[in-house]
N, C-alpha and C positions, 0 to 999 in steps of 0.2 A: 426208278428205285428198284423195281422187281428185277430188271435184268442186271443191275450192279449186284444185287445181292446173289443172284444165282451164280454170276462168273465169279465173285469173290469165293464163294464156298464150294463149286464145283470140284476143282482139284483135290480139295482137303477131305472130301467125303466119298470120292468116287469109288475107292477100293471097298470101304464098308458097304456101299450101296451094292455095289455087283454081289458080294456075299449075301446081303440081305435078299437081294431079288432072287437069287439062285434058291436060298433057303425058303422063301415063301413058295416059289413053285413047287419044291419038294416037300412042302408041308413041315419043315424043320423050324418049328416056331422058336427054340431058344436063341436062334440068330437075330429074331426081331424083338429088341427090347424096346419097350415104349420110353419115349423120351420127354421129359418135361421142360419147357422153356419158358421161364417167366419174363416177359418184356416189360418194359415201362408202362406205367398206367396210362390209360386212353384219356387224352384230353380233348375237348370239343367246344371250349368255350368260344362264344358265349351260349353255345346250344345248353340247355339244362342238363344237370348231370344225373337225372332219374328219369326213368321211362315209366309212364302210367300203365297200371294193369287195370284193364277194362272189366268191369263186372256186369251181369245181367240186368241190374238197374240202371246203369250207366253212370254210376257213382265211380270215382277215380281214387285209387290210392297209388302208392309208388313203390317201385323196388329199387334197390340200392344200384348205384353206379357201378360199373364192372371196375374191379381193382386192378386189372391188367390183363394182357392176353395170355392166358395159360394155356400152351399148346401141348397136345399130348399126342405122340405120333410114333409110328415104327420106321420112320424114314427121317433121318437127320436133315437132309436138304429142304424137306417140306417145313421143318420147325424154323428155318432160317428165313422163309419167306414172310415179308411183311403183310399182313392182313389189314386193309385199310378201314377207317371208321370205326364205329361202334358195332362189333360184328360177332356172330357166332357160326361156327362151321363144325358140321359132322359128317364123316365119310366112314362107311363101313362096308366090309365084304357081305354077301350074301349070307354067310353063315356066321353072321354077327361079330366078326373080328374088327375091332377098331383101327382104321387106318389113320385117321386124324380126328381129333375134336379140339375145339377152342370154345370157351364159355359155352357149354351144351345146355346148362340149366338155366340161363339168363333168357327174360323175355324180350323179343323183338316184334317189330311189326312186320309180318309176313307179307303183306301187300296182297297182290293176286294170286299167291300161294293158297289163299283162302278158298279159291275155286276147286283146289283139289279136295278140299274137305267137303265142299258142296257136292261135287261128283261122287264122292264116297257115299254121302248120305242118300243121294239120289238112286245110285245103283242098289242100295241096300233096300230102298223103299219100292222101286219100280222095277229093277232088273234092266240088263242090256238091251232086251229085244221090245221093250214097251214103245207103244205109239200113242200120240195125242190124238183123239178122236174129235172131229169137228161134226156133229150131227146135224141133218138138214130134214126139217119137218114142214107141213103144211096143215092147214085147216080148211083147205079149199078142193075143188075137183077140177081134174084135167079135162080139157076140151081137145081132144088130139087132133081132130078134124082141122082145127084151127091153129093148133100149138099154143094154147092159152091155158093157164092156171088161174081159174077164178077163186083167189082167196090169198092170204098172206104166206110168206116163207119166213120161217124161223131157222135162225143159225145159232147152235149152241157149242161152245167149246173153248178151250182155254190154251191152244197150241201156242207156244211162244214164239215159233219160227213162221207161223202162217203168213203168206206174202201174196204178191200178184199172181204168181203161178198157181197157186192153190186157189185162189178165186176163180181164175179162168178155169181150171180143172172142174170146179162145182158148176160153172156154167156149161162146159163141155158134157157133164153128166145129166144136167137137166135137158140138155138138147138130146141127149141119146134117149131120154124118157118122153121125147116128144113135147118138151116145153121150150118155148122161144119168148114168150110175154107172160108177164104176171100182172094179173089186173088186181093189184092189192099191194100191202106194204112189205117191206124188208125189215124183219125185227131180229135184233142180236141180243144175247145175253150179256150181263154186265161184265163177265169175265173174258169176253171176247177181245182179242187184240189182233191187229193187222199191221204189217210192216214196222213193228217196234213201237207203234203209236201209244201214248200214254192215256189215250181216251177211248173208250168202247164206242162213242158216238162217231167220233172221227173215223174209227176203223169201221164202222158200219157205212159211212158214206163213201169211204175208199173202195169197199167191197162192192157196193152197188155200181160204182163208176167202172171198176175192172171187169165186171161180169157183162156190161153192155159195150158191145163193139163201136157203138157210135160215141160214147164218152170215154172209152179206154185210152189211156195215155199211151205215149210211144215207148217210155220206159216199162209200162206193163207189158206191152206187146214183145218187147226185147227179152223181158224176162221170162215170159212164156215160151218163146221160141228156144231160147237157151235151155230151159228146163226140158223140153222135148228132146233136144239133141242130147242132153246128158242122160236122159232116162231110157233113150233108145226107143220110145214110143212114136207111133205114126198116127197123127191125127190130121185127116185130110180136110175136115170142115173148118169152118171159122167160128169158134164157139162165141154165142151172144145171147143174153137174156136181159130183157128191159122190164122196167117196173113203171106201173101207173100211180102208185101210191106214195106214201111217205117213208122215211127212214128213221127207226129210232130204237132205243134200248128199253128191253122189258124181259120179264122172267117168262119161262115157257110155259104156257098152260097144259093142262094134264089131257086134254082131248083132242091131241094132234096125231096126224098120220105120219110115221116114219118113212122117209124117202130113200135115203142112203146116208153113208158117213164118209168124210174124207178123213184118211189116217196119215199122220206125219211120217217121216223117215224114223227109223229106230233109234231109241234113246242113245245107243253107243255112238252113233253116227252126229247126233245133236252135240253129245259132250265133245266129240272130237273137234267140232266147229268152235264150241265155246273156249275150248282150252287152247286151241291153236290161235285164235284172235284174242283170246281174253275179254270176251263180250260180257260187260258189266250188266247190260239190261236183262240178258237171258239167264246169267247166274243168279241175279236177284229174283227173277221169276220162278226158276226152279227151286231156289232156296224157300220161297213163299209156300211152294207145293209141298214141302216136307216140314212146315212149321216155323220157318224163320231162321234167323242166324243162330238163337239160342238152341233150336232144336237140332241144327247142323252140329254145333259144338257139343251137344249132348250125345249125339249119335258117335262122334268120334271119341268121347270120352269112355262110353261104355264099350264099344265094339273094339276100338283099338288099344284100350287099357291105358288110356292118358289120363294123369291126375287133371282135375277141374282147374287147379291153379296154373297150369302150364297151357291151357288152351282156352281162351276167352274171346268171343266174337260179337262185334257190333252189326256187321253186314255179311252177306253171303257172297259178296263179289270180291271183297278185299280192299274196297274203299274205306276210309276213314282210319279209325284207330282200333286195331285188333291187335292181340297179344298172344304169341305162341312162341315155345322155347323150341331150340333145335332137336332136342331129344324128342319132343312131342310130335314134331313134323316127321321126323324119322320112323316113329312108331306107326304114324298114319300112313307113310309110304309103304311099310311092311304090311299093314292089315288090307290095303287097297290092292297091293300085288297079289296077295293070297287070295282075296275075293275074285279077282279078275282071272286067276288061273283055274278057278272052279267053273268059268265060263269059256276056258281055252282061250284066253285073252292076255294081252300083256299091256304095258304102259303105252306102247305104241299105237294100240287100238283106240286110245281116248286122248293121248298127249301128243304134241308136236315132236316130230325127229328133227333135230337141227340140221340145218342145211338142205332138207329135202322138202319137208310140209311147208305149206303156206302159214303166214302169221308170225308171232313173235320170235321164234327161233329160225326164220327163213334164213337170215344173214349172219348167224352165230356159228363160231365153231367150224368155219369153213377151211380156213388155214390152207388155201391152195389145193384143196381136196385131201388133205392129209388125214383128217379125222372127220370128214363128212359123214354124217349118218351114224356116228357113235354115240351120240347123246340123246336122250328123250327126257323131256322134263316140262315144268312150268316155270315160267317167269313170273316177276312181281315188280311192278315199278310205281313209285309214288314221288313226284317231283318235289313236293313242297312239304308234305305231311311228314312228321317227325325229322325234319330238317334233310329229307332226301332218303329214299328208300329203294334198295334193289335187291331182290331174292332171286334164287334159283334152286329148284329141288327136283330130284328125279334119279336117273339111272345113267350110268356111262359104262360102255363096253370097252374091254382091254383084251389083249392077246392071252392074259391069264385069267380071265373072267370078269363078272360083273361087279360094279360097285354101286351101292346107293349113296346119295349125297345130299346135304342141305347146306346151303350158303345164305345167311341172312346177312347183308350190309345196311347200315343205317348211319345217318348223319354224315352226309358228305356228298360228293358228286356222283350222280348216277353214271355218267359216262365213264368215269374211274372205276366205279364198282363193277361195271360189266367187263371192262378190260382185264379187270382182276380176275373176274370168275372165268373168262375165257382162257387166259394164261394158266390159271391155277389147275383148272380141270385137265388141260394138256399136260400139264406138269406131272399130276398124279397118275394119269394114264401112262405116261413114260416110264414110271415107277413098276409098271406091270407089263412091260414088254411093248407098249405102245397102245394107241387106239385101233379099234377095227370095228367096222360098220355091223350094225344090228341086222339081224334077219329079218328084213321089212320089205314089203311090197306096197309102194306108195300109190294112193288113189286120190284124185282130187276131191276137195271138201263139195264142189258143185255136184259131182257124180254121187257121192254120199247122200247129201241132202235131196237128191231128185228121187230117193227111193220111197217117196210117199204114195198112197194108193187109195183107191175107192173101194169101200165095200158095199155092196148092194143089199137091199132088203132081205134078199134070199141068201146072203151070207156069202156071196162069191166076191173074191178080192182080186183086183187086177190094176 
């Protein structure tokens, strides 16, 4: 349907389009008159005709069904494109000029676009260079002659990306301190998590097994070797620490001796991994650290100037029933972009660049290399919730400048929505001279996340 529509209208609007494009490039706004096209009302029977508005309490009210696709745009060709499903679209220039909008004030399920809000709240709270600390304590004494710690080892931390490689890093640092055996217990706090486990006790047992070379799994060893290769570190010994006692969860006593701290990669790299792969577990964990989904939504409302009735969340990951208007999402993008610029960062520092980065945009917008690397943003997908949801929001680059965009598609086929998004973004770029790659130097996520470090009791980091 999209191709047929474009072919049918192309000849009729070619001359006016050329004049409009030249006028836009020269800043001659009188040539670019907004066009309103009212299409037939959207029907999605037997899907309900109203979308629930999620409130803090979990109670549900309804917002009215869309009366039709009211498209407002500066380009006639874009007005003729059929937008599938129950949808809202907003595209703007960096200086706030409207390129296209359709149903900008209606509520939609943004799916994993919620993670952009969580990232915004996390950056507001912690900043991009924040690292999660996993502290190591003991109540015992080290017998260096025999390489034995007589006492218990305590691990306290809530690093959401702590894994095999970090467990072995702790064993390696204990070896450096002259400890190869612990005559005592391994105790972790109740917020400690390893390998995305949902249980601190399961995480504690996995930690003990990974630290001991005799019980270390092949997967743990491969992960450690990959970590060393990505970090550029040279460890010639074979890290190993064994325990004679039990493994359990308990709060940390006040009379312990601090040994060292393991610090995660910086927050900016953690966010890049979360948004590239749209990791729900990590997004929920980070959301909890800033107060949960209501706190995330409140941060957006206050810091991005978004009305409360246009931005309502029940989760920090985008799972379930969340409600956001395209206008509100656009305000969030602008606020996030402004905050990132204060740190000399751009969207590409925390979001995937299409066709280049690993993750959800790896195979999007490739078009035989025509526009690879010209789009950076966040996807959102829910196969069954709200009868099918696909969202995409971010920034596109063109020969005449950058544009911010929000596309919320709902009630329909996710593959069809994605196909529409790919074609429509490319069509919009063509109105501005075509796509051009963003200034971006890619780096693998494995290398980014290998930037963890040890901080000694003396404050030395390496």
